[in-house]
N, C-alpha and C positions, 0 to 999 in steps of 0.2 A: 215658503221656496226663496224669494227673493224680488228683485226690483224685476232685470229680465235675466232668463234661464235658456242657455243653449244646452241640449243635451245628446249625445248621440251613442248608440250599441247596439248589439241584437235586439235585445228587447228592454225594453227604456219604458218606465211608467212616473206617473204623479200622482199622489194619493188624494184621497177626497179633502186633507187637513193640510195639504200642499197648497198655501194660493200665492199664484206669482201676480205681484202688483202692476209687473209692466207687460212684454212681450214675450212670449213663449217659442222656443226652435227644437222642435223635435226632428231626430233622423234614425232611421232605425228600420229592422225586418218585423219586430212587434209594437206598437205604440197604445200604452193605453191612457188615455189624461183624464184623470177623476179629479184632481185640485182645478177650481174658479181661476178662471184666468181674466184678471183686470184690462188686459190690452188685447194685442192682435197675436194671431195662432200661426203658426207656418210648421206644418208636417209633413213629413214624406215618407213612407214606408210600405212593405208589403199588405202589411194590415193595418188597420187607426181605430181604434174604438173611441168613442169621444163620449165621456157621460159627466158633463162637466158645462156649466154657465160661460160663456166666451163674449167678453164685453164690447171687442173691437172687431176686428173684419179674421177671416179665415181664410188660409190658402192651404188645400188638405190635398197630397197627390198621392193615391194609393190603390194597391190591386182590387183591397177590399175593405172597404167604409162600412162601420155601424154605428149607431148613437145608442147611448143606453137613457132613462127617462129624466135624466138629470142636465142634458144637453140642450145649449141652445145657443144659438150665435146671434149676436145685435148684430 
C-alpha cells in the first residue's frame, strides 16, 4: 500500500498482500485489517477485525473488536 496510509469510508479493508511500511489510520463503520503494518495502527469504527501483525503500537476504538489467527501487536 505505501509508507503511511490514511483511509476512511463506510467499509474499509486492507488485503493480506497490502503491506503498510509506515503507520495505518483507518476510520469507518466496518474495518478489516488483513495486511501487515510495519508501524503503528489507529483504527476507529463500529467493528474492527485485526488479522495481521502490527510492529508498532495499536490504538483501537470500536463497538466490536475481533482478532484473526494472524493478529499480533508488538
